[in-house]
C-alpha positions as CSV (number, residue, x, y, z in Angstrom):
1,M,64.1,4.0,22.9
2,A,63.7,7.7,22.7
3,T,63.5,7.5,18.9
4,E,60.8,4.7,19.1
5,L,58.8,6.8,21.5
6,A,59.0,9.8,19.2
7,D,57.8,7.7,16.2
8,K,54.9,6.4,18.3
9,R,53.9,10.0,19.2
10,T,54.1,11.0,15.5
11,D,51.8,8.1,14.6
12,D,49.4,9.0,17.3
13,N,49.3,12.6,16.3
14,S,48.7,11.5,12.7
15,R,45.8,9.3,13.7
16,R,44.3,12.1,15.8
17,H,44.6,14.6,12.9
18,F,43.0,12.0,10.6
19,L,40.1,11.5,12.9
20,K,39.6,15.2,13.4
21,G,39.7,15.6,9.7
22,C,37.0,13.0,9.2
23,V,34.8,14.7,11.7
24,G,35.4,18.1,10.0
25,V,34.7,16.7,6.6
26,A,31.5,15.0,7.8
27,G,30.3,18.1,9.5
28,A,31.0,20.2,6.4
29,A,29.2,17.8,4.2
30,V,26.2,17.8,6.6
31,V,26.1,21.6,6.5
32,A,26.5,21.7,2.7
33,G,23.8,19.1,2.2
34,T,21.5,21.1,4.5
35,V,22.2,24.5,2.8
36,N,22.6,23.5,-0.8
37,T,20.3,20.5,-1.3
38,P,16.6,21.3,-0.7
39,A,14.4,18.5,0.6
40,S,12.9,16.6,-2.3
41,A,9.3,16.6,-1.0
42,R,6.6,15.2,-3.3
43,D,2.8,15.4,-3.5
44,T,0.5,12.5,-3.5
45,Y,0.2,11.0,-7.0
46,E,-3.1,11.2,-8.8
47,R,-5.0,8.6,-10.8
48,P,-4.1,8.4,-14.4
49,P,-6.7,10.0,-16.7
50,E,-7.6,6.5,-18.2
51,A,-7.4,4.7,-14.9
52,L,-9.5,1.5,-14.7
53,G,-11.3,0.3,-11.7
54,L,-14.5,-0.9,-10.0
55,L,-17.5,0.6,-8.4
56,Y,-19.0,-1.5,-5.6
57,D,-22.5,-0.6,-4.4
58,G,-23.4,-2.4,-1.2
59,T,-27.1,-1.5,-1.5
60,L,-27.3,-3.7,-4.7
61,C,-25.2,-6.6,-3.3
62,I,-27.2,-9.7,-2.4
63,G,-24.3,-11.6,-0.9
64,C,-24.4,-14.4,-3.5
65,K,-20.6,-14.5,-3.7
66,A,-20.6,-15.2,-7.4
67,C,-17.8,-12.7,-7.7
68,V,-15.7,-14.8,-5.2
69,A,-16.1,-17.9,-7.3
70,A,-15.5,-16.1,-10.5
71,C,-12.3,-14.6,-9.2
72,K,-11.0,-18.0,-8.0
73,R,-11.8,-19.5,-11.5
74,A,-10.2,-16.6,-13.4
75,N,-7.0,-16.7,-11.4
76,D,-6.8,-20.5,-11.1
77,N,-6.8,-20.3,-7.3
78,P,-7.6,-23.4,-5.1
79,P,-10.4,-23.4,-2.6
80,E,-9.9,-22.6,1.1
81,F,-11.8,-24.3,3.8
82,S,-12.9,-22.8,7.1
83,T,-15.4,-25.6,8.0
84,T,-14.7,-29.3,9.0
85,D,-16.8,-30.8,6.2
86,Q,-14.7,-29.1,3.5
87,L,-17.5,-29.4,0.9
88,W,-17.0,-26.0,-0.7
89,D,-14.7,-22.9,-0.8
90,T,-15.3,-21.0,2.4
91,P,-12.5,-18.4,2.8
92,L,-13.0,-16.0,5.7
93,D,-10.8,-13.2,4.4
94,T,-8.5,-12.4,1.4
95,S,-5.4,-14.4,1.3
96,G,-2.6,-15.5,-1.1
97,Y,-5.3,-17.6,-2.8
98,T,-8.4,-15.5,-2.4
99,F,-8.2,-12.1,-4.0
100,N,-11.8,-11.0,-3.5
101,I,-14.4,-11.7,-0.8
102,I,-17.8,-10.4,0.4
103,K,-18.0,-9.7,4.1
104,M,-21.2,-9.1,6.1
105,Y,-22.1,-6.5,8.7
106,R,-24.5,-7.7,11.4
107,S,-26.5,-5.8,14.0
108,G,-29.1,-6.9,16.5
109,T,-32.0,-8.9,15.0
110,M,-30.7,-8.4,11.4
111,A,-34.3,-7.7,10.4
112,S,-33.7,-5.5,7.4
113,K,-30.9,-5.0,4.9
114,D,-28.7,-1.9,4.9
115,D,-29.8,-0.9,8.3
116,E,-27.2,0.0,10.9
117,T,-29.6,-0.9,13.8
118,N,-31.0,-4.5,13.8
119,G,-29.9,-4.9,10.2
120,Y,-27.2,-6.3,7.9
121,A,-25.1,-5.2,5.0
122,F,-22.5,-6.4,2.6
123,M,-19.1,-5.1,1.7
124,K,-16.6,-6.3,-1.0
125,T,-12.9,-6.6,0.0
126,S,-10.2,-6.6,-2.7
127,C,-7.3,-4.5,-3.9
128,M,-8.2,-0.8,-4.1
129,H,-5.6,0.0,-6.7
130,C,-4.5,3.2,-5.0
131,A,-3.5,6.3,-7.0
132,D,-0.3,6.4,-4.8
133,P,0.1,2.8,-3.6
134,S,2.2,2.1,-0.5
135,C,3.0,-1.4,-1.7
136,V,4.7,0.0,-4.8
137,S,6.6,2.5,-2.8
138,A,7.8,-0.1,-0.2
139,C,8.8,-2.8,-2.7
140,P,12.7,-2.7,-3.0
141,V,12.8,-4.7,-6.3
142,T,9.9,-3.3,-8.2
143,A,7.9,-6.5,-8.0
144,M,4.9,-4.2,-7.3
145,T,4.3,-1.7,-10.1
146,K,1.6,0.7,-11.2
147,D,0.7,0.9,-14.9
148,P,1.1,4.5,-16.0
149,K,-1.9,4.2,-18.3
150,T,-4.5,1.9,-16.6
151,G,-3.2,2.6,-13.1
152,I,-3.5,-1.1,-12.3
153,V,-1.2,-2.2,-9.4
154,A,0.4,-5.3,-10.8
155,Y,2.6,-8.0,-9.2
156,D,5.6,-9.7,-10.8
157,A,6.4,-13.0,-9.1
158,E,9.7,-13.4,-10.9
159,A,11.1,-10.1,-9.5
160,C,9.7,-10.8,-5.9
161,V,12.2,-11.7,-3.2
162,G,9.6,-12.5,-0.6
163,C,10.4,-9.6,1.8
164,R,6.7,-8.9,2.3
165,Y,7.2,-5.2,2.7
166,C,4.1,-4.7,0.6
167,V,2.1,-6.7,3.1
168,V,3.1,-4.4,5.9
169,A,2.8,-1.2,3.9
170,C,-0.8,-1.6,2.6
171,P,-3.4,0.2,4.8
172,F,-6.1,-2.1,3.5
173,G,-4.3,-5.3,4.4
174,I,-4.6,-6.6,0.8
175,P,-1.3,-8.2,-0.4
176,K,-1.0,-11.6,1.2
177,Y,1.8,-14.1,1.2
178,Q,1.5,-17.8,0.4
179,Y,3.1,-19.1,3.6
180,D,2.2,-22.7,2.8
181,S,4.5,-22.8,-0.2
182,P,8.4,-23.1,-0.2
183,T,8.3,-20.7,-3.2
184,G,5.5,-18.6,-1.9
185,K,4.3,-15.6,-3.8
186,I,2.1,-12.6,-3.0
187,G,-1.6,-12.9,-4.0
188,K,-3.7,-9.9,-4.8
189,C,-6.3,-8.6,-7.3
190,E,-4.9,-7.3,-10.5
191,L,-8.3,-6.5,-12.1
192,C,-7.9,-9.6,-14.2
193,R,-5.5,-7.8,-16.5
194,H,-4.4,-11.1,-18.0
195,R,-7.9,-11.5,-19.5
196,Y,-8.0,-8.2,-21.4
197,K,-6.3,-9.7,-24.5
198,D,-9.3,-12.1,-24.9
199,G,-11.8,-9.3,-24.7
200,H,-12.8,-9.9,-21.1
201,Y,-12.6,-7.6,-18.0
202,S,-12.7,-8.2,-14.2
203,A,-14.4,-11.5,-13.6
204,C,-16.2,-10.2,-10.5
205,A,-18.0,-7.5,-12.5
206,E,-18.7,-9.8,-15.4
207,V,-20.7,-12.3,-13.3
208,C,-22.4,-9.9,-10.8
209,P,-26.2,-10.4,-11.4
210,T,-27.2,-7.1,-9.8
211,G,-24.4,-4.8,-11.0
212,A,-23.3,-4.3,-7.4
213,T,-19.7,-4.6,-8.8
214,L,-19.3,-2.5,-11.9
215,Y,-16.2,-2.3,-14.1
216,G,-14.9,0.7,-16.2
217,R,-12.8,3.9,-16.2
218,T,-12.6,5.3,-12.7
219,S,-13.7,8.7,-14.0
220,D,-16.9,7.1,-15.4
221,L,-17.5,5.1,-12.2
222,L,-17.1,8.2,-10.1
223,S,-19.7,10.1,-12.1
224,E,-22.1,7.1,-11.8
225,A,-21.5,7.0,-8.0
226,K,-22.3,10.7,-7.6
227,R,-25.4,10.3,-9.8
228,R,-26.7,7.7,-7.4
229,L,-26.0,9.8,-4.4
230,A,-28.0,12.6,-5.9
231,L,-31.1,10.4,-6.3
232,A,-33.9,10.3,-3.7
233,P,-34.1,7.1,-1.7
234,G,-36.9,4.9,-2.9
235,S,-37.0,6.4,-6.4
236,L,-36.8,4.3,-9.5
237,T,-33.6,4.5,-11.6
238,T,-31.5,2.6,-14.1
239,Y,-28.6,0.5,-12.9
240,P,-25.9,-0.6,-15.4
241,R,-24.2,-3.9,-15.2
242,G,-20.9,-5.3,-16.4
243,N,-18.6,-2.8,-18.1
244,L,-19.8,0.8,-17.7
245,S,-17.3,2.2,-20.2
246,G,-18.1,-0.3,-23.0
247,G,-19.8,-3.5,-24.0
248,P,-23.4,-4.5,-24.4
249,D,-26.2,-2.7,-22.4
250,Q,-27.2,-4.9,-19.5
251,S,-28.9,-2.3,-17.4
252,Y,-32.2,-2.8,-15.5
253,Q,-34.6,-0.8,-13.4
254,G,-34.3,-0.7,-9.6
255,Y,-35.1,1.3,-6.5
256,V,-32.6,3.6,-4.9
257,G,-31.2,2.8,-1.5
258,K,-30.5,5.2,1.4
259,Y,-26.9,5.9,0.7
260,K,-24.3,7.4,3.0
261,Q,-23.4,10.6,1.2
262,H,-19.8,9.7,0.5
263,V,-18.0,7.9,-2.3
264,Y,-15.3,5.8,-0.5
265,G,-12.1,6.0,-2.5
266,E,-12.7,9.4,-4.1
267,T,-10.2,11.1,-1.7
268,E,-9.1,8.4,0.8
269,Y,-5.3,7.9,0.8
270,G,-5.0,10.2,-2.2
271,G,-7.7,8.4,-4.1
272,T,-8.3,4.8,-5.2
273,Q,-9.4,3.3,-8.5
274,V,-11.9,1.1,-6.7
275,L,-14.8,3.1,-5.4
276,K,-17.5,2.1,-2.9
277,L,-21.1,3.1,-1.9
278,S,-22.8,2.0,1.2
279,A,-25.9,2.6,3.3
280,V,-24.0,1.7,6.5
281,D,-21.1,3.7,7.9
282,F,-18.0,2.6,6.0
283,E,-15.9,2.0,9.2
284,K,-18.7,-0.4,10.4
285,V,-18.5,-2.4,7.2
286,G,-14.7,-2.7,7.5
287,M,-13.3,0.2,5.5
288,P,-10.7,2.1,7.4
289,Y,-10.7,5.8,7.9
290,L,-7.8,7.3,5.9
291,P,-6.6,10.8,5.3
292,P,-6.4,12.3,1.8
293,K,-2.6,12.2,1.8
294,S,-0.9,8.9,1.0
295,S,1.7,7.4,3.3
296,A,3.9,6.8,0.3
297,S,4.3,10.5,-0.4
298,T,5.1,11.2,3.3
299,S,7.7,8.4,3.7
300,E,9.4,9.2,0.4
301,T,9.6,12.9,1.4
302,I,11.2,11.9,4.7
303,Q,13.7,9.6,2.9
304,H,14.6,12.2,0.3
305,T,15.1,14.8,3.1
306,L,17.4,12.6,5.1
307,Y,19.4,11.3,2.2
308,G,19.4,14.4,0.0
309,G,23.0,15.4,-0.6
310,L,24.1,12.3,1.3
311,L,23.0,14.2,4.5
312,M,22.2,11.1,6.6
313,P,25.2,9.0,5.5
314,F,27.7,11.7,6.3
315,A,25.9,12.5,9.6
316,V,26.2,8.8,10.6
317,L,29.8,8.7,9.5
318,G,30.5,11.8,11.6
319,A,28.8,10.3,14.6
320,M,30.7,7.0,14.3
321,T,34.0,8.8,13.9
322,Y,33.3,10.9,17.0
323,V,32.5,7.8,19.0
324,A,35.7,6.1,17.7
325,K,37.8,9.1,18.6
326,R,36.4,9.1,22.2
327,N,37.3,5.5,22.7
328,V,40.8,5.5,21.3
329,H,43.4,5.9,24.1
330,H,46.8,7.2,23.0
331,E,50.1,6.6,24.8
332,D,51.0,10.3,25.0
333,D,47.8,10.8,27.0
334,A,49.3,8.6,29.8
335,P,50.4,10.2,33.1
336,T,53.7,12.1,32.9
337,D,55.6,9.7,35.3
338,E,54.7,6.7,33.1
339,R,56.0,8.5,29.9
340,R,59.2,9.3,31.7
341,K,59.6,5.7,32.8
342,E,59.2,4.6,29.1
343,G,61.8,7.1,28.0
344,S,64.5,6.0,30.5
């Protein structure tokens, strides 16, 4: 009996030494990771030099929604009904089947266009193609990718696992899931990249009668937006239509609106490839206020800091080992009279 008790004590001592060793190793690893592995912080990504995008000018939009119909046709998307008669496509917001929509701001009597008080205004809602997109950062299987040359944020349905992390991550609420399908996919604007091989570009810009939606290189679009902001309200100017960076000249003469002196998308969220102009405050027409730093750069910096040098895994292991050690009761920790009784 005495020999068995001695063997048990030896095993218990071995377990204790093992647990203490694990805690020690974990602690050393945490210190080493903290001292020797610097946090892998990163800055917000910038737009590629040849990035493609859109310029939407709310002062030129007449709310005809030709862009909505063209987008549906180009992407072979079905109509969505919001009225009981179901006579025509009437989506209320972007969805897994509606990638582009025109929304309307209303105030008071709605007597005049582009007036914040007793007026109305239009705003286009679609993917902004962020320079540093959260949807790409959040996707665990690279179903969301950003083209290094064009900057287009593309979606690969074959790679998608339906986790919908992109839906939650996007600050603009753009990627939408097709919940009505057993094999649902994510729906979002991809700037009609599938039409480029046939010599076409974004369908919404191709059909816009006033040039309110303009396609081209983002650098060209930004220059055009700033040109308009520098003009005096009411003056006559030339407005291009279609593809600003190429194609036939479809420009026309028009009068300059009273713009808010800001190009939305130039700096928001690290910059976007879709830029917007408006005569009404951007938050009032549905565009969120966003800082110049992207959430993707912040979240990835935090992750790299925690997991750099296996800092977080070893810290968790050390904590779990400590908790296990505290909850393991050993026979040699029993009262002295009980140990004597076992040895008799």
